C-alpha atoms as an extended CHARMM CRD file, in Angstrom:
* protein
*
       272  EXT
         1         1  MET       CA              7.4260000000       -2.8310000000      -17.5140000000  PROA      1               0.0000000000
         2         2  THR       CA              4.2290000000       -1.0640000000      -16.4620000000  PROA      2               0.0000000000
         3         3  MET       CA              1.8030000000       -0.8100000000      -19.6280000000  PROA      3               0.0000000000
         4         4  ASP       CA              0.4550000000        2.8880000000      -20.1060000000  PROA      4               0.0000000000
         5         5  ARG       CA             -3.3600000000        3.5710000000      -20.3130000000  PROA      5               0.0000000000
         6         6  GLN       CA             -3.3480000000        3.0890000000      -24.2260000000  PROA      6               0.0000000000
         7         7  THR       CA             -2.3040000000       -0.4870000000      -24.1670000000  PROA      7               0.0000000000
         8         8  THR       CA             -4.5320000000       -3.2580000000      -24.4250000000  PROA      8               0.0000000000
         9         9  LEU       CA             -4.3980000000       -7.0520000000      -24.0890000000  PROA      9               0.0000000000
        10        10  ARG       CA             -4.3530000000       -7.6240000000      -27.8660000000  PROA      10              0.0000000000
        11        11  ALA       CA             -1.5920000000       -4.8640000000      -28.3190000000  PROA      11              0.0000000000
        12        12  MET       CA              0.4840000000       -6.6380000000      -25.7280000000  PROA      12              0.0000000000
        13        13  SER       CA             -0.0760000000      -10.0820000000      -27.3160000000  PROA      13              0.0000000000
        14        14  CYS       CA              1.6770000000       -8.5780000000      -30.3480000000  PROA      14              0.0000000000
        15        15  THR       CA              4.7620000000       -8.1260000000      -28.6670000000  PROA      15              0.0000000000
        16        16  ARG       CA              7.0660000000      -10.5010000000      -26.6910000000  PROA      16              0.0000000000
        17        17  SER       CA              8.1560000000       -8.1900000000      -24.0730000000  PROA      17              0.0000000000
        18        18  ILE       CA              7.3610000000       -9.4740000000      -20.3000000000  PROA      18              0.0000000000
        19        19  LYS       CA              3.9700000000       -8.5960000000      -19.3520000000  PROA      19              0.0000000000
        20        20  LEU       CA              3.1340000000       -9.2540000000      -15.6770000000  PROA      20              0.0000000000
        21        21  GLY       CA             -0.3160000000       -9.8080000000      -13.8780000000  PROA      21              0.0000000000
        22        22  HSD       CA             -1.9330000000      -11.5260000000      -11.0050000000  PROA      22              0.0000000000
        23        23  PHE       CA             -4.6780000000      -13.9390000000      -10.4260000000  PROA      23              0.0000000000
        24        24  LEU       CA             -7.5910000000      -13.3030000000       -8.5650000000  PROA      24              0.0000000000
        25        25  CYS       CA            -10.0640000000      -15.9130000000       -7.3000000000  PROA      25              0.0000000000
        26        26  GLU       CA            -11.0020000000      -14.3570000000       -3.9230000000  PROA      26              0.0000000000
        27        27  PHE       CA            -11.0090000000      -10.7420000000       -3.6670000000  PROA      27              0.0000000000
        28        28  ASP       CA            -13.4410000000       -8.5800000000       -5.4490000000  PROA      28              0.0000000000
        29        29  THR       CA            -12.9130000000       -5.3790000000       -3.3470000000  PROA      29              0.0000000000
        30        30  PRO       CA            -13.5680000000       -2.0710000000       -5.1890000000  PROA      30              0.0000000000
        31        31  GLY       CA            -10.2710000000       -0.7890000000       -4.6030000000  PROA      31              0.0000000000
        32        32  ILE       CA             -8.6270000000       -4.0980000000       -6.2180000000  PROA      32              0.0000000000
        33        33  GLY       CA             -7.8320000000       -2.7950000000       -9.6510000000  PROA      33              0.0000000000
        34        34  HSD       CA             -6.0380000000        0.3280000000       -8.1030000000  PROA      34              0.0000000000
        35        35  ILE       CA             -4.3000000000       -1.7780000000       -5.7900000000  PROA      35              0.0000000000
        36        36  LEU       CA             -2.9770000000       -4.3000000000       -8.5530000000  PROA      36              0.0000000000
        37        37  LYS       CA             -2.1210000000       -1.0950000000      -10.9750000000  PROA      37              0.0000000000
        38        38  ALA       CA              0.0080000000        0.6740000000       -7.8160000000  PROA      38              0.0000000000
        39        39  ALA       CA              1.9010000000       -2.7060000000       -7.2000000000  PROA      39              0.0000000000
        40        40  GLY       CA              3.1300000000       -2.4890000000      -11.1400000000  PROA      40              0.0000000000
        41        41  CYS       CA              0.7300000000       -5.1050000000      -12.5320000000  PROA      41              0.0000000000
        42        42  ASP       CA              0.1770000000       -4.6070000000      -16.4400000000  PROA      42              0.0000000000
        43        43  PHE       CA             -2.9560000000       -6.6880000000      -16.2170000000  PROA      43              0.0000000000
        44        44  ALA       CA             -5.3580000000       -8.9340000000      -13.9400000000  PROA      44              0.0000000000
        45        45  MET       CA             -6.7360000000      -12.4510000000      -14.8000000000  PROA      45              0.0000000000
        46        46  PHE       CA            -10.0970000000      -12.8640000000      -12.6880000000  PROA      46              0.0000000000
        47        47  ASP       CA            -11.4670000000      -16.2120000000      -12.4300000000  PROA      47              0.0000000000
        48        48  MET       CA            -15.0200000000      -17.7060000000      -12.6000000000  PROA      48              0.0000000000
        49        49  GLU       CA            -13.8450000000      -21.3810000000      -12.9710000000  PROA      49              0.0000000000
        50        50  HSD       CA            -12.9730000000      -22.0340000000       -9.1570000000  PROA      50              0.0000000000
        51        51  SER       CA            -14.1010000000      -18.9930000000       -7.5290000000  PROA      51              0.0000000000
        52        52  GLY       CA            -17.6000000000      -18.9850000000       -7.3800000000  PROA      52              0.0000000000
        53        53  PHE       CA            -17.8370000000      -15.6430000000       -8.7800000000  PROA      53              0.0000000000
        54        54  GLY       CA            -20.8630000000      -14.8950000000      -10.6670000000  PROA      54              0.0000000000
        55        55  PHE       CA            -21.4310000000      -12.6680000000      -13.8510000000  PROA      55              0.0000000000
        56        56  ASP       CA            -22.8950000000       -9.8160000000      -11.6060000000  PROA      56              0.0000000000
        57        57  THR       CA            -19.4750000000       -9.8040000000       -9.7510000000  PROA      57              0.0000000000
        58        58  VAL       CA            -17.5280000000       -9.7340000000      -12.9830000000  PROA      58              0.0000000000
        59        59  LYS       CA            -19.5420000000       -7.0700000000      -14.2990000000  PROA      59              0.0000000000
        60        60  ASN       CA            -18.5510000000       -4.9320000000      -11.1510000000  PROA      60              0.0000000000
        61        61  VAL       CA            -14.9800000000       -5.9970000000      -11.1120000000  PROA      61              0.0000000000
        62        62  LEU       CA            -14.5590000000       -4.9180000000      -14.7420000000  PROA      62              0.0000000000
        63        63  ARG       CA            -15.4650000000       -1.5150000000      -13.8540000000  PROA      63              0.0000000000
        64        64  TYR       CA            -12.9340000000       -1.2830000000      -10.8730000000  PROA      64              0.0000000000
        65        65  MET       CA            -10.2580000000       -2.4170000000      -13.6950000000  PROA      65              0.0000000000
        66        66  GLU       CA            -11.3820000000        0.1200000000      -15.8310000000  PROA      66              0.0000000000
        67        67  ALA       CA            -11.1450000000        2.6320000000      -13.1480000000  PROA      67              0.0000000000
        68        68  ALA       CA             -7.6930000000        2.0220000000      -12.6450000000  PROA      68              0.0000000000
        69        69  LEU       CA             -6.7300000000        1.7120000000      -16.2940000000  PROA      69              0.0000000000
        70        70  LEU       CA             -5.5940000000       -1.9290000000      -16.0110000000  PROA      70              0.0000000000
        71        71  PRO       CA             -6.4840000000       -4.7220000000      -18.5710000000  PROA      71              0.0000000000
        72        72  CYS       CA             -8.4500000000       -7.7630000000      -17.4330000000  PROA      72              0.0000000000
        73        73  MET       CA             -9.0670000000      -11.2980000000      -18.7660000000  PROA      73              0.0000000000
        74        74  VAL       CA            -11.9040000000      -13.3260000000      -17.5180000000  PROA      74              0.0000000000
        75        75  ARG       CA            -11.4530000000      -17.0600000000      -16.9030000000  PROA      75              0.0000000000
        76        76  VAL       CA            -14.8480000000      -18.2030000000      -17.7140000000  PROA      76              0.0000000000
        77        77  PRO       CA            -16.3300000000      -21.5590000000      -16.5010000000  PROA      77              0.0000000000
        78        78  SER       CA            -16.1370000000      -23.0970000000      -19.7280000000  PROA      78              0.0000000000
        79        79  GLY       CA            -16.0440000000      -22.5720000000      -23.6290000000  PROA      79              0.0000000000
        80        80  ALA       CA            -20.0090000000      -22.4050000000      -23.7270000000  PROA      80              0.0000000000
        81        81  TYR       CA            -21.5630000000      -19.5670000000      -25.9230000000  PROA      81              0.0000000000
        82        82  ASP       CA            -23.4570000000      -18.1090000000      -22.9410000000  PROA      82              0.0000000000
        83        83  HSD       CA            -20.2300000000      -17.9620000000      -21.1070000000  PROA      83              0.0000000000
        84        84  VAL       CA            -17.8710000000      -16.3390000000      -23.6460000000  PROA      84              0.0000000000
        85        85  ALA       CA            -20.3170000000      -14.1260000000      -24.9410000000  PROA      85              0.0000000000
        86        86  ARG       CA            -21.6630000000      -12.6930000000      -21.6770000000  PROA      86              0.0000000000
        87        87  ALA       CA            -18.2840000000      -12.4060000000      -20.2980000000  PROA      87              0.0000000000
        88        88  CYS       CA            -17.5120000000      -10.3700000000      -23.5820000000  PROA      88              0.0000000000
        89        89  ASP       CA            -20.5440000000       -8.3190000000      -23.3820000000  PROA      89              0.0000000000
        90        90  LEU       CA            -19.7160000000       -7.3900000000      -19.9980000000  PROA      90              0.0000000000
        91        91  GLY       CA            -16.4260000000       -5.7280000000      -20.9840000000  PROA      91              0.0000000000
        92        92  ALA       CA            -13.9120000000       -8.4220000000      -20.5630000000  PROA      92              0.0000000000
        93        93  GLU       CA            -11.0290000000       -7.5680000000      -22.8330000000  PROA      93              0.0000000000
        94        94  GLY       CA             -9.3610000000      -11.0930000000      -22.6900000000  PROA      94              0.0000000000
        95        95  ILE       CA            -11.1840000000      -14.3460000000      -22.3600000000  PROA      95              0.0000000000
        96        96  VAL       CA             -9.4430000000      -17.3010000000      -20.8690000000  PROA      96              0.0000000000
        97        97  VAL       CA            -11.1900000000      -20.5570000000      -21.6040000000  PROA      97              0.0000000000
        98        98  PRO       CA            -10.5360000000      -23.8440000000      -19.5690000000  PROA      98              0.0000000000
        99        99  ASN       CA             -9.1580000000      -26.9070000000      -21.1390000000  PROA      99              0.0000000000
       100       100  VAL       CA             -9.0600000000      -26.4670000000      -24.7330000000  PROA      100             0.0000000000
       101       101  ARG       CA             -8.1640000000      -29.7740000000      -26.5620000000  PROA      101             0.0000000000
       102       102  THR       CA             -8.7320000000      -29.3120000000      -30.1890000000  PROA      102             0.0000000000
       103       103  ALA       CA             -8.6280000000      -26.7230000000      -32.6960000000  PROA      103             0.0000000000
       104       104  ALA       CA            -12.3660000000      -27.1650000000      -33.5800000000  PROA      104             0.0000000000
       105       105  GLU       CA            -12.8780000000      -26.3700000000      -29.9800000000  PROA      105             0.0000000000
       106       106  ALA       CA            -10.7200000000      -22.8450000000      -30.2120000000  PROA      106             0.0000000000
       107       107  ARG       CA            -12.4630000000      -22.1760000000      -33.6670000000  PROA      107             0.0000000000
       108       108  GLN       CA            -16.0970000000      -22.4080000000      -31.8910000000  PROA      108             0.0000000000
       109       109  ILE       CA            -15.1480000000      -20.1350000000      -28.8190000000  PROA      109             0.0000000000
       110       110  VAL       CA            -13.7630000000      -17.4340000000      -31.4110000000  PROA      110             0.0000000000
       111       111  ASP       CA            -17.0410000000      -17.6620000000      -33.2160000000  PROA      111             0.0000000000
       112       112  CYS       CA            -18.8330000000      -17.1490000000      -29.6760000000  PROA      112             0.0000000000
       113       113  MET       CA            -16.3360000000      -14.2440000000      -29.0350000000  PROA      113             0.0000000000
       114       114  LYS       CA            -16.5170000000      -12.2910000000      -32.5370000000  PROA      114             0.0000000000
       115       115  TYR       CA            -19.0280000000      -10.4680000000      -34.2560000000  PROA      115             0.0000000000
       116       116  SER       CA            -19.6790000000      -10.8060000000      -37.9990000000  PROA      116             0.0000000000
       117       117  PRO       CA            -18.0290000000      -11.3740000000      -40.2250000000  PROA      117             0.0000000000
       118       118  GLN       CA            -15.2620000000      -13.1040000000      -37.9200000000  PROA      118             0.0000000000
       119       119  GLY       CA            -17.5490000000      -14.7920000000      -35.7760000000  PROA      119             0.0000000000
       120       120  ASN       CA            -21.4740000000      -15.0650000000      -34.8730000000  PROA      120             0.0000000000
       121       121  ARG       CA            -21.8550000000      -13.4180000000      -31.3870000000  PROA      121             0.0000000000
       122       122  GLY       CA            -24.9730000000      -11.8280000000      -30.9800000000  PROA      122             0.0000000000
       123       123  VAL       CA            -25.0370000000       -8.0180000000      -31.3260000000  PROA      123             0.0000000000
       124       124  SER       CA            -25.5080000000       -5.7430000000      -28.4250000000  PROA      124             0.0000000000
       125       125  LEU       CA            -24.0660000000       -2.2830000000      -28.4350000000  PROA      125             0.0000000000
       126       126  GLN       CA            -23.5910000000        0.8840000000      -26.3080000000  PROA      126             0.0000000000
       127       127  ILE       CA            -23.5960000000       -1.5090000000      -23.4130000000  PROA      127             0.0000000000
       128       128  ALA       CA            -20.6430000000       -2.0340000000      -20.7340000000  PROA      128             0.0000000000
       129       129  HSD       CA            -18.1940000000       -3.6800000000      -23.4800000000  PROA      129             0.0000000000
       130       130  ASP       CA            -18.1710000000       -0.6450000000      -25.5540000000  PROA      130             0.0000000000
       131       131  ARG       CA            -18.3850000000        1.7470000000      -22.5580000000  PROA      131             0.0000000000
       132       132  TYR       CA            -21.9170000000        2.7060000000      -23.0830000000  PROA      132             0.0000000000
       133       133  ARG       CA            -21.0610000000        5.0340000000      -26.0920000000  PROA      133             0.0000000000
       134       134  PRO       CA            -22.7370000000        5.1500000000      -29.3470000000  PROA      134             0.0000000000
       135       135  ALA       CA            -20.8070000000        4.5700000000      -32.8530000000  PROA      135             0.0000000000
       136       136  PRO       CA            -21.8280000000        3.6860000000      -36.2210000000  PROA      136             0.0000000000
       137       137  VAL       CA            -22.7460000000       -0.1630000000      -36.1870000000  PROA      137             0.0000000000
       138       138  VAL       CA            -19.9760000000       -1.3740000000      -38.5030000000  PROA      138             0.0000000000
       139       139  GLN       CA            -17.2720000000        0.5810000000      -36.6130000000  PROA      139             0.0000000000
       140       140  ALA       CA            -18.6740000000       -0.5530000000      -33.2250000000  PROA      140             0.0000000000
       141       141  LEU       CA            -18.5940000000       -4.2900000000      -34.4330000000  PROA      141             0.0000000000
       142       142  ALA       CA            -14.9380000000       -3.8170000000      -35.8980000000  PROA      142             0.0000000000
       143       143  ASP       CA            -13.6690000000       -2.6160000000      -32.6590000000  PROA      143             0.0000000000
       144       144  ALA       CA            -15.2810000000       -5.0680000000      -30.6340000000  PROA      144             0.0000000000
       145       145  ASN       CA            -13.7910000000       -7.7140000000      -32.7120000000  PROA      145             0.0000000000
       146       146  ALA       CA            -10.2110000000       -5.7780000000      -32.7140000000  PROA      146             0.0000000000
       147       147  ARG       CA            -10.3940000000       -5.7500000000      -28.6570000000  PROA      147             0.0000000000
       148       148  THR       CA            -11.4990000000       -9.2790000000      -27.7830000000  PROA      148             0.0000000000
       149       149  THR       CA             -8.5240000000      -11.3210000000      -27.2030000000  PROA      149             0.0000000000
       150       150  PHE       CA             -8.3840000000      -15.2360000000      -26.4690000000  PROA      150             0.0000000000
       151       151  PHE       CA             -6.2960000000      -16.9610000000      -24.2040000000  PROA      151             0.0000000000
       152       152  PRO       CA             -6.9480000000      -20.8300000000      -24.2730000000  PROA      152             0.0000000000
       153       153  LEU       CA             -5.8310000000      -22.8970000000      -21.8010000000  PROA      153             0.0000000000
       154       154  ILE       CA             -3.8190000000      -25.8300000000      -22.6800000000  PROA      154             0.0000000000
       155       155  GLU       CA             -4.0210000000      -27.8690000000      -19.8160000000  PROA      155             0.0000000000
       156       156  SER       CA             -4.5430000000      -31.5690000000      -20.9970000000  PROA      156             0.0000000000
       157       157  GLU       CA             -2.4570000000      -34.1420000000      -22.8580000000  PROA      157             0.0000000000
       158       158  ALA       CA             -5.0800000000      -33.7070000000      -25.7010000000  PROA      158             0.0000000000
       159       159  GLY       CA             -4.4800000000      -29.9310000000      -25.7880000000  PROA      159             0.0000000000
       160       160  VAL       CA             -0.6650000000      -30.5030000000      -25.9530000000  PROA      160             0.0000000000
       161       161  GLU       CA             -1.1390000000      -32.9430000000      -28.8720000000  PROA      161             0.0000000000
       162       162  ASN       CA             -3.1670000000      -30.3970000000      -30.6850000000  PROA      162             0.0000000000
       163       163  ALA       CA             -1.5410000000      -27.3150000000      -29.5100000000  PROA      163             0.0000000000
       164       164  ASP       CA              0.1050000000      -26.4650000000      -33.0210000000  PROA      164             0.0000000000
       165       165  ALA       CA             -3.3830000000      -26.6040000000      -34.6950000000  PROA      165             0.0000000000
       166       166  ILE       CA             -4.8930000000      -24.7680000000      -31.7520000000  PROA      166             0.0000000000
       167       167  ALA       CA             -2.0710000000      -21.9650000000      -32.2410000000  PROA      167             0.0000000000
       168       168  ALA       CA             -2.8460000000      -21.6390000000      -35.9070000000  PROA      168             0.0000000000
       169       169  ILE       CA             -6.4090000000      -20.5740000000      -35.5710000000  PROA      169             0.0000000000
       170       170  ASP       CA             -6.8590000000      -17.0800000000      -36.5200000000  PROA      170             0.0000000000
       171       171  GLY       CA             -8.3560000000      -15.1510000000      -33.2780000000  PROA      171             0.0000000000
       172       172  VAL       CA             -6.0790000000      -17.3630000000      -30.6980000000  PROA      172             0.0000000000
       173       173  ASP       CA             -3.6780000000      -14.7090000000      -29.3380000000  PROA      173             0.0000000000
       174       174  CYS       CA             -1.7040000000      -16.6950000000      -26.4070000000  PROA      174             0.0000000000
       175       175  LEU       CA             -1.5440000000      -20.1950000000      -25.4940000000  PROA      175             0.0000000000
       176       176  PHE       CA             -1.8330000000      -20.3550000000      -21.8010000000  PROA      176             0.0000000000
       177       177  VAL       CA             -0.6980000000      -23.0330000000      -19.6950000000  PROA      177             0.0000000000
       178       178  GLY       CA             -2.5570000000      -24.5930000000      -16.8180000000  PROA      178             0.0000000000
       179       179  HSD       CA              0.2830000000      -26.2460000000      -15.1710000000  PROA      179             0.0000000000
       180       180  PHE       CA             -1.7100000000      -28.2210000000      -12.5370000000  PROA      180             0.0000000000
       181       181  ASP       CA             -4.2210000000      -29.7780000000      -14.5330000000  PROA      181             0.0000000000
       182       182  LEU       CA             -1.8090000000      -30.6100000000      -17.1080000000  PROA      182             0.0000000000
       183       183  SER       CA              0.2240000000      -32.4780000000      -14.7140000000  PROA      183             0.0000000000
       184       184  VAL       CA             -2.6780000000      -34.3170000000      -13.5380000000  PROA      184             0.0000000000
       185       185  SER       CA             -3.4670000000      -35.2550000000      -17.2010000000  PROA      185             0.0000000000
       186       186  LEU       CA              0.0060000000      -36.5780000000      -17.9630000000  PROA      186             0.0000000000
       187       187  GLY       CA             -0.4420000000      -38.7910000000      -14.4830000000  PROA      187             0.0000000000
       188       188  ILE       CA              2.1040000000      -36.8990000000      -12.8040000000  PROA      188             0.0000000000
       189       189  PRO       CA              0.2700000000      -34.7650000000      -10.7490000000  PROA      189             0.0000000000
       190       190  GLY       CA              2.3110000000      -31.7870000000       -9.1750000000  PROA      190             0.0000000000
       191       191  ASP       CA              5.6850000000      -33.0640000000      -10.6220000000  PROA      191             0.0000000000
       192       192  PHE       CA              6.7970000000      -30.1120000000      -12.7630000000  PROA      192             0.0000000000
       193       193  ALA       CA             10.2190000000      -31.4750000000      -12.7080000000  PROA      193             0.0000000000
       194       194  HSD       CA              9.2720000000      -34.8630000000      -14.6460000000  PROA      194             0.0000000000
       195       195  PRO       CA             10.4650000000      -35.1640000000      -18.3750000000  PROA      195             0.0000000000
       196       196  LYS       CA              6.9060000000      -35.6150000000      -19.5450000000  PROA      196             0.0000000000
       197       197  PHE       CA              6.0540000000      -32.0800000000      -18.2730000000  PROA      197             0.0000000000
       198       198  ALA       CA              8.8730000000      -30.7630000000      -19.5510000000  PROA      198             0.0000000000
       199       199  ALA       CA              8.1370000000      -32.4050000000      -22.8900000000  PROA      199             0.0000000000
       200       200  ALA       CA              4.7500000000      -31.1080000000      -23.0540000000  PROA      200             0.0000000000
       201       201  ILE       CA              5.6040000000      -27.4520000000      -22.0070000000  PROA      201             0.0000000000
       202       202  GLY       CA              8.3700000000      -27.7130000000      -24.9770000000  PROA      202             0.0000000000
       203       203  ALA       CA              5.6690000000      -28.8140000000      -27.3970000000  PROA      203             0.0000000000
       204       204  ILE       CA              3.4440000000      -25.5820000000      -26.2690000000  PROA      204             0.0000000000
       205       205  ILE       CA              6.3110000000      -23.6170000000      -26.6560000000  PROA      205             0.0000000000
       206       206  ALA       CA              7.3270000000      -24.8090000000      -30.0780000000  PROA      206             0.0000000000
       207       207  ALA       CA              3.5060000000      -24.4490000000      -31.1970000000  PROA      207             0.0000000000
       208       208  GLY       CA              3.4930000000      -20.8270000000      -30.1420000000  PROA      208             0.0000000000
       209       209  ARG       CA              6.7650000000      -19.7810000000      -31.6170000000  PROA      209             0.0000000000
       210       210  ARG       CA              5.7190000000      -21.4240000000      -34.9280000000  PROA      210             0.0000000000
       211       211  HSD       CA              2.4570000000      -19.2880000000      -35.3610000000  PROA      211             0.0000000000
       212       212  GLY       CA              3.7800000000      -16.0540000000      -33.6530000000  PROA      212             0.0000000000
       213       213  LYS       CA              1.6230000000      -16.3640000000      -30.5960000000  PROA      213             0.0000000000
       214       214  SER       CA              2.1420000000      -15.2370000000      -27.2440000000  PROA      214             0.0000000000
       215       215  LEU       CA              2.7590000000      -17.7910000000      -24.5260000000  PROA      215             0.0000000000
       216       216  GLY       CA              1.3610000000      -17.4650000000      -20.8130000000  PROA      216             0.0000000000
       217       217  ARG       CA              1.3800000000      -19.1970000000      -17.3030000000  PROA      217             0.0000000000
       218       218  ASN       CA              0.8180000000      -18.8090000000      -13.6390000000  PROA      218             0.0000000000
       219       219  VAL       CA              4.4620000000      -18.8650000000      -11.6460000000  PROA      219             0.0000000000
       220       220  PRO       CA              4.2220000000      -19.0110000000       -8.0040000000  PROA      220             0.0000000000
       221       221  ASN       CA              7.7730000000      -16.9360000000       -7.5810000000  PROA      221             0.0000000000
       222       222  VAL       CA             10.2990000000      -14.9390000000       -8.9950000000  PROA      222             0.0000000000
       223       223  ASP       CA             12.7460000000      -17.8820000000       -9.8540000000  PROA      223             0.0000000000
       224       224  GLU       CA             10.0300000000      -19.8460000000      -11.7250000000  PROA      224             0.0000000000
       225       225  GLY       CA              8.9030000000      -16.6760000000      -13.5150000000  PROA      225             0.0000000000
       226       226  ARG       CA             12.7260000000      -16.0890000000      -14.6090000000  PROA      226             0.0000000000
       227       227  ARG       CA             12.7710000000      -19.3570000000      -15.9550000000  PROA      227             0.0000000000
       228       228  ALA       CA              9.5640000000      -19.2840000000      -17.8490000000  PROA      228             0.0000000000
       229       229  PHE       CA             10.4210000000      -15.8780000000      -19.4820000000  PROA      229             0.0000000000
       230       230  GLU       CA             13.5770000000      -17.4140000000      -20.5320000000  PROA      230             0.0000000000
       231       231  GLN       CA             11.7590000000      -20.2140000000      -21.9100000000  PROA      231             0.0000000000
       232       232  GLY       CA              9.7390000000      -17.9180000000      -24.0600000000  PROA      232             0.0000000000
       233       233  PHE       CA              6.5700000000      -17.0970000000      -21.8650000000  PROA      233             0.0000000000
       234       234  ASP       CA              5.6750000000      -13.5470000000      -22.1050000000  PROA      234             0.0000000000
       235       235  PHE       CA              2.3260000000      -13.4310000000      -20.1270000000  PROA      235             0.0000000000
       236       236  LEU       CA              3.1140000000      -14.0600000000      -16.2920000000  PROA      236             0.0000000000
       237       237  THR       CA              0.5150000000      -13.9250000000      -13.6520000000  PROA      237             0.0000000000
       238       238  TYR       CA              2.4220000000      -13.7990000000      -10.4260000000  PROA      238             0.0000000000
       239       239  SER       CA              0.7280000000      -16.2410000000       -7.9900000000  PROA      239             0.0000000000
       240       240  GLY       CA             -2.7890000000      -15.5160000000       -6.7580000000  PROA      240             0.0000000000
       241       241  ASP       CA             -4.7310000000      -13.3490000000       -4.1580000000  PROA      241             0.0000000000
       242       242  VAL       CA             -5.4130000000      -16.2230000000       -1.8020000000  PROA      242             0.0000000000
       243       243  TRP       CA             -1.8570000000      -17.4790000000       -1.7740000000  PROA      243             0.0000000000
       244       244  ILE       CA             -0.1900000000      -14.2200000000       -1.4570000000  PROA      244             0.0000000000
       245       245  TYR       CA             -2.3320000000      -13.0110000000        1.1920000000  PROA      245             0.0000000000
       246       246  ARG       CA             -2.0340000000      -16.3120000000        3.3890000000  PROA      246             0.0000000000
       247       247  ALA       CA              1.8330000000      -16.3030000000        2.8750000000  PROA      247             0.0000000000
       248       248  ALA       CA              2.1910000000      -12.8080000000        3.8640000000  PROA      248             0.0000000000
       249       249  ILE       CA              0.1500000000      -13.0450000000        7.1770000000  PROA      249             0.0000000000
       250       250  ALA       CA              1.8640000000      -16.4540000000        8.0290000000  PROA      250             0.0000000000
       251       251  ASP       CA              5.1720000000      -14.9570000000        7.5220000000  PROA      251             0.0000000000
       252       252  GLY       CA              4.5180000000      -11.9070000000        9.6570000000  PROA      252             0.0000000000
       253       253  VAL       CA              2.4830000000      -13.7530000000       12.4870000000  PROA      253             0.0000000000
       254       254  SER       CA              5.2880000000      -16.3230000000       12.6590000000  PROA      254             0.0000000000
       255       255  ARG       CA              7.8760000000      -13.5980000000       12.8570000000  PROA      255             0.0000000000
       256       256  LEU       CA              6.1520000000      -11.6340000000       15.4580000000  PROA      256             0.0000000000
       257       257  ARG       CA              5.4130000000      -14.6570000000       17.3930000000  PROA      257             0.0000000000
       258       258  GLU       CA              9.0200000000      -15.5510000000       17.5540000000  PROA      258             0.0000000000
       259       259  VAL       CA             10.1600000000      -12.3420000000       18.6710000000  PROA      259             0.0000000000
       260       260  CYS       CA              7.3930000000      -11.9350000000       21.2160000000  PROA      260             0.0000000000
       261       261  VAL       CA              7.9360000000      -15.2300000000       22.6940000000  PROA      261             0.0000000000
       262       262  GLY       CA             11.5320000000      -14.8130000000       22.9050000000  PROA      262             0.0000000000
       263       263  SER       CA             11.1710000000      -11.3430000000       24.4870000000  PROA      263             0.0000000000
       264       264  ALA       CA              8.7810000000      -12.8210000000       27.2000000000  PROA      264             0.0000000000
       265       265  ALA       CA             11.5330000000      -15.4490000000       27.7940000000  PROA      265             0.0000000000
       266       266  ALA       CA             14.2070000000      -13.2430000000       28.2710000000  PROA      266             0.0000000000
       267       267  PRO       CA             15.2230000000      -12.3540000000       31.9530000000  PROA      267             0.0000000000
       268       268  ARG       CA             14.1990000000       -9.3050000000       33.1090000000  PROA      268             0.0000000000
       269       269  ASN       CA             16.1320000000       -6.6900000000       35.4900000000  PROA      269             0.0000000000
       270       270  GLN       CA             14.8480000000       -6.7780000000       39.0920000000  PROA      270             0.0000000000
       271       271  SER       CA             15.0550000000       -3.3770000000       41.0930000000  PROA      271             0.0000000000
       272       272  GLY       CA             15.0520000000       -3.1640000000       44.6210000000  PROA      272             0.0000000000
């Protein structure tokens, strides 16, 4: 299902229909929003935690996404005020915060994201986040609060233990699983078939369902995505730019090498 131009991340989080996106940690080309939109994506996730991208790059990429009418969530480096509020000021509809472990941490992040009376974010209007448009102050603050959407990453044993309390926070819209870090925290690095991992995922799913919150995670392939959706995950990022690009090139190069080498080895007709 491809979302229309009126659909925001906040609106998406209020449904349990499938929302499909892509994870970006390498490519910030001006065409990236249009490429993902043309591919059928409903949203994009842009990474600052592991990519090395700075806020200047984020500001540009968010304009590319706006031009393509593609909602974008930004994974900030941390839950610090200057990371969260600055990403909001630059126009990020969704904020993904790494390793949220407690309800108190989630509440503090909401405080950084939301203007008064829902939070204590510093006020700056008629800038990127409100498309540089003037509006009555009270309305502008309310509109910004209605837009911002919070995706805490649950990726530690502590986060799983507190998932129910985190999901209960007003302002948390979707519990997003950081599956690799979660497996490491559980002492089973990369073992996603382990019963401990399955139990942790089950606890996160239960917390989301109990409090009516969306569930999200990254999936590397279609089969994993189908299983995740059947479990109850509705925000799915399909792999990431680095891995998709490398896999596509590797597949084409290896098959091309195979047919070319095979062609060169085949006997050739001799004339004369």
